[in-house]
N, C-alpha and C positions, 0 to 999 in steps of 0.2 A: 850353793847357786850354781846350774850348769852354764856352760858357756853359751848355750842356745839361749837363754833369759837375757844375756848382755848383748844381743845381735846388734840394735841400733848403736850402741855405743860402740860394739866393734867396727861397725860399718864408719862411724864418726872418725874414730881414730885412724882408722885406713885412710879416710880421704883427707885427713889433716896432713899424716904424713906424706901422702903423694903431693900435697900443695906446695907442703915447706920445701921438699926435695925438688919441687920445680923452681920456687922461688930462689932457694940457694943455688940452683946453677943459673938461673935467669940473672940474678944479682952479680954473678962472676961475670957476665958478659956486660953489665952497665958499664958506661965510660969512667966515670968516679967510681971504682972499686972501694977507695978507701970510706967515701961516705955511707957506703951499704955495710960495712964491717960488722956492726951491731945487729942488724938484718941477719946477714949470713950466720953469725955466731948463734944467734936464737933460732933459726931455720935448723941448724943442725941439732940444737939441744931439742927442740920440738918434735922432730922428726924421730928422733933416737928414743924418747920417752914413750911417744905415741906408738911405736913398734913393739917396745917392751911391754907396754902394760896391753896391748893387744894380745901378746902371746902368752901374758900371765891370764887373763881373762879366758883364754882359751884350755890353758891346762887348770884352770879354777886354783889359783895362787890365794894361800891364806893371806896373802899381803896387798890384795886387789884395791882395797878402799883406800890404804895408805899411798899408794902407787897412784890410785886416780885423783887425791888430793893434791900431791905434788905436781901430775901431768895437767889439772885445770891450771895450776900458778903458772906453769912454764908456757901454756897455750895462751894465757892471757898477756904475759909479758910478750911473746912473739906477735900474738895479734896486735898490742899496742904498738911496739916497733913499726912491723910493717903497714900499718895504718898510716903512717906518718910520710908515707913515699907515695907518689903518684901512679908509680907504674902499674898496670893491670895485673903482672903475676903477683906485686905486693898486696893488692887490696884484694883479690881471691884468696890468698895465702890467710890473711887479716878475718876474712869472713868464715873459711874453714877452721881456723885456732880457735873464734870466739863459739862457734857452734859445739866443737869439742870439748872447749871448757866447760859447757853447760853440761853436755853429755856426762863428761867427767863427774860433775858435781852430783849429779843423781846418784851416783854410786859411791861417792868418798863418804 
């Protein structure tokens, strides 16, 4: 399949990567950074896998389905962690992560 057929997934991946990067940066500004450590770690994992899968889809990697499966798992983990925190950036990130996980499952 060409990357054009994955446009909605690619957009979800990009949106999730941006949300995770924003959440990561915002979490570092919170008063109790130690309490945000797991959120920060998962934001980084999620942003990185989303960026990598986005690139993989654009170049039509033969491993896209496998990467999408892993990406969905990481997005769900990040979304679940972000959902625990009442900060707007965490809630926005959780929404993006869950949407991305669903998009990834559609091609996994």
